[in-house]
C-alpha positions as CSV (number, residue, x, y, z in Angstrom):
1,M,-14.0,50.1,-11.1
2,N,-15.2,46.6,-10.1
3,Q,-13.0,43.6,-10.8
4,E,-15.1,42.1,-13.5
5,L,-15.0,45.3,-15.6
6,D,-11.3,45.7,-14.9
7,E,-10.6,42.2,-16.1
8,K,-12.7,42.7,-19.2
9,L,-10.9,45.8,-20.3
10,C,-7.5,44.1,-19.7
11,A,-8.6,41.0,-21.7
12,D,-10.1,43.1,-24.5
13,Y,-7.1,45.4,-24.8
14,P,-4.0,43.4,-23.6
15,L,-1.5,45.6,-25.5
16,I,-2.9,48.8,-24.0
17,F,-3.1,47.4,-20.5
18,A,0.1,45.3,-20.7
19,S,1.4,46.9,-17.5
20,R,-1.8,46.4,-15.5
21,H,-0.2,43.9,-13.1
22,K,3.3,45.3,-13.0
23,P,4.7,46.6,-9.7
24,M,4.2,50.1,-8.5
25,T,7.9,50.8,-9.2
26,E,7.1,50.5,-12.9
27,T,3.5,51.8,-13.3
28,A,0.5,53.3,-11.5
29,M,-1.7,50.7,-13.3
30,C,-0.9,48.4,-10.4
31,W,-3.7,50.2,-8.6
32,G,-6.2,49.3,-11.3
33,F,-8.8,51.6,-12.8
34,E,-9.3,54.3,-10.2
35,C,-12.8,55.4,-11.3
36,G,-16.4,54.3,-11.2
37,D,-18.1,51.6,-13.3
38,G,-20.1,54.3,-15.1
39,W,-17.1,55.2,-17.2
40,Y,-16.6,51.6,-18.4
41,D,-18.3,52.2,-21.8
42,L,-16.3,55.4,-22.3
43,L,-13.0,53.6,-21.6
44,D,-14.0,50.6,-23.8
45,T,-14.8,53.0,-26.7
46,L,-11.6,54.9,-26.2
47,C,-9.4,51.8,-26.1
48,D,-11.2,50.3,-29.1
49,S,-10.6,53.6,-31.1
50,I,-7.0,53.7,-30.0
51,Q,-6.2,50.1,-30.9
52,R,-8.0,50.3,-34.2
53,H,-6.1,53.4,-35.2
54,I,-2.7,51.9,-34.3
55,D,-3.5,48.7,-36.1
56,S,-4.8,50.4,-39.2
57,V,-2.0,52.9,-39.6
58,N,0.7,50.3,-38.9
59,K,-0.9,47.8,-41.3
60,T,-1.2,50.4,-44.0
61,R,2.5,51.4,-43.4
62,S,3.6,47.8,-43.7
63,I,1.7,47.3,-47.0
64,M,3.1,50.6,-48.4
65,L,6.7,49.6,-47.4
66,S,6.3,46.3,-49.1
67,K,5.3,48.1,-52.3
68,N,8.2,50.6,-52.1
69,N,5.8,53.5,-51.8
70,S,7.6,56.7,-51.1
71,N,4.8,58.4,-49.1
72,V,4.7,56.0,-46.1
73,P,3.1,57.2,-42.8
74,D,5.1,57.1,-39.6
75,E,4.6,54.1,-37.4
76,V,2.3,54.7,-34.5
77,P,3.9,53.4,-31.2
78,Q,1.7,51.1,-29.2
79,V,-0.2,52.9,-26.5
80,V,0.4,51.5,-23.0
81,A,-1.7,52.9,-20.2
82,V,0.3,54.2,-17.2
83,Q,-2.6,55.3,-15.1
84,V,-6.4,55.5,-15.5
85,K,-8.2,57.5,-12.8
86,E,-10.7,60.2,-11.8
87,K,-9.2,63.6,-10.9
88,F,-11.2,66.7,-10.3
89,G,-14.3,64.9,-11.4
90,S,-13.1,63.9,-14.8
91,L,-11.3,61.0,-16.4
92,R,-7.5,61.0,-16.6
93,F,-5.9,58.6,-19.0
94,Y,-2.1,58.7,-18.8
95,Y,-0.2,56.6,-21.3
96,D,3.0,56.1,-23.3
97,G,3.1,55.8,-27.1
98,G,0.6,57.0,-29.6
99,D,0.4,60.0,-31.9
100,D,-1.5,63.2,-32.2
101,Y,-4.7,61.5,-33.3
102,I,-4.6,59.4,-30.2
103,S,-3.9,62.4,-28.1
104,G,-7.1,63.9,-29.5
105,L,-9.1,60.7,-28.7
106,V,-7.9,60.9,-25.1
107,S,-8.7,64.6,-24.8
108,M,-12.2,63.9,-26.2
109,A,-12.9,61.0,-23.8
110,E,-11.6,63.1,-20.8
111,S,-14.0,65.9,-21.9
112,M,-16.9,63.6,-22.3
113,S,-16.4,62.1,-18.8
114,R,-17.4,65.5,-17.4
115,K,-21.0,64.7,-18.5
116,I,-21.2,61.0,-17.7
117,C,-22.2,59.8,-14.2
118,M,-19.2,57.9,-12.9
119,A,-21.4,55.6,-10.9
120,C,-23.8,54.4,-13.6
121,G,-22.9,55.9,-17.0
122,K,-26.1,58.0,-17.4
123,P,-25.9,61.6,-18.4
124,G,-24.6,63.6,-15.5
125,K,-23.2,66.9,-14.4
126,M,-20.4,68.2,-12.2
127,Y,-21.1,68.6,-8.5
128,T,-18.8,69.8,-5.8
129,N,-18.9,69.3,-2.0
130,G,-15.2,69.5,-1.3
131,W,-14.7,66.9,-4.0
132,W,-15.4,67.2,-7.7
133,N,-17.8,64.5,-8.9
134,V,-19.9,63.8,-12.0
135,A,-23.3,62.3,-11.2
136,C,-26.8,61.8,-12.6
137,D,-29.8,63.0,-10.5
138,E,-30.1,59.5,-9.0
139,H,-26.5,59.4,-7.7
140,K,-26.2,63.1,-6.8
141,V,-27.7,62.3,-3.4
142,E,-24.7,60.1,-2.6
143,N,-22.4,62.9,-3.3
144,D,-24.1,65.6,-1.1
């Protein structure tokens, strides 16, 4: 992913990408987003959904605790990305934290990536030529 989009994701989701510039002994995020620009919108939507869920559940929990409510939801640990990359033609989003709902969001995004051109974000399909790649008709030529 290009530097501008990398920086935008990190600026928009500083808690999720808190380890982006840590050393490789601590995280694989030191390598950046190892995928094409075409998945930017997918990653942006995924991160927005993740952070909104965390913030909403934890705010609700805080309010319920302050009112001594007995049916308080569990706190959702902050998601911190460990690695974001393409593998076998689809998105891989490795992370710490979260809950089952977030696990479902990540699975959905990873599945959706199999139909989105990694180069431009248009609808695409999986191609193989020794490497797995998702591409639209326009970018398929580059992958043959």
